[in-house]
C-alpha positions in Angstrom: -19.3 18.2 7.3 -18.0 16.9 10.2 -18.6 18.8 13.6 -15.9 20.3 15.9 -16.3 17.4 18.7 -15.9 14.8 15.6 -12.8 16.4 14.1 -11.3 16.7 18.0 -12.3 12.7 18.5 -10.0 11.9 15.0 -7.4 14.1 15.7 -6.9 12.4 19.1 -7.4 8.6 17.8 -5.4 9.8 14.6 -2.2 11.0 17.0 -2.3 7.8 18.7 -2.3 5.8 15.7 0.0 8.2 13.6 2.9 7.9 16.5 2.3 4.1 16.4 2.8 4.3 13.1 6.1 6.4 12.9 7.3 4.2 15.7 6.4 1.0 13.6 8.4 2.8 10.5 11.4 3.6 12.8 11.9 0.1 13.9 11.7 -1.5 10.6 14.0 0.7 9.4 16.5 1.0 12.3 15.9 4.6 12.9 14.3 7.8 11.5 15.7 8.1 8.2 13.0 7.1 6.1 11.2 10.4 7.4 13.8 12.1 5.2 11.5 10.6 1.8 8.4 12.4 2.9 7.5 15.2 0.9 5.1 17.1 3.1 4.0 19.4 0.3 2.4 16.3 -1.6 1.7 14.0 1.3 -2.1 13.0 1.0 -3.1 9.8 3.1 -6.0 9.0 0.5 -3.6 8.6 -2.7 -1.8 5.2 -2.8 1.7 6.6 -3.9 1.6 10.2 -1.9 0.7 8.7 1.2 3.1 7.6 3.8 3.6 4.0 2.7 3.5 5.3 -1.0 6.5 7.7 -0.4 8.8 5.2 1.9 7.7 2.0 0.0 6.8 3.1 -3.7 3.0 2.3 -3.0 0.5 2.0 -0.3 0.1 -1.8 -1.3 3.7 -2.2 -1.2 4.2 -1.0 2.2 1.0 -2.6 3.6 2.7 -5.8 2.3 5.8 -5.1 3.5 4.9 -4.2 6.9 1.7 -6.6 7.4 -0.2 -4.9 10.1 -3.4 -3.2 10.7 -3.1 -0.1 8.4 -5.7 1.8 10.5 -4.2 1.0 13.9 -1.0 2.2 12.7 -2.4 5.5 11.2 -1.9 4.7 7.5 -5.5 4.5 6.2 -8.8 6.1 7.9 -11.4 3.8 6.1 -13.2 2.6 9.3 -13.0 6.1 10.9 -14.7 7.7 7.9 -17.5 5.0 7.9 -18.3 6.2 11.5 -19.1 9.9 10.3 -22.1 9.9 8.4 -22.2 13.5 8.0 -18.5 13.7 7.1 -17.0 13.0 3.7 -13.9 10.8 3.2 -11.7 13.1 1.9 -12.5 14.9 5.1 -11.4 12.4 7.5 -8.3 11.7 5.3 -7.4 15.1 5.5 -7.4 15.1 9.2 -5.5 11.9 9.2 -2.7 13.6 6.4 -2.4 16.7 8.8 -1.9 14.5 11.8 0.8 13.1 9.7 2.5 16.5 9.0 2.3 17.4 12.7 3.9 14.0 14.1 6.3 12.5 11.8 9.0 14.7 12.3 9.2 16.2 16.1 7.7 13.1 17.6 10.3 11.3 19.6 9.1 7.4 20.5 11.7 6.2 23.1 10.0 4.3 25.4 6.4 4.5 24.1 4.8 1.1 23.6 4.9 -0.2 19.9 1.2 -1.1 20.6 -1.4 0.7 22.7 
């Protein structure tokens, strides 16, 4: 089980990467209409069809290949992050990433934010 400080650290890290991912998708699709395809009730970043890329592109793999970016850097994956915390489970880390997408995907304005930090 993750400690509170680890959860906060992951939330901060994921907020940055998810905002970059949203901006990337906004640029790729020429606006934010892709956000309407996200069903937040089934959003699960640890599932290849219910994750953001799965819901937008049909599968995680199709989205990853189409965008051709480091999926961890843009908040589409958390495998490296989950490996850093031996006391936490991969599902716990992905749950935090999913919550971050739910919090950020619809309400964040990206005008003027750099694509890469």
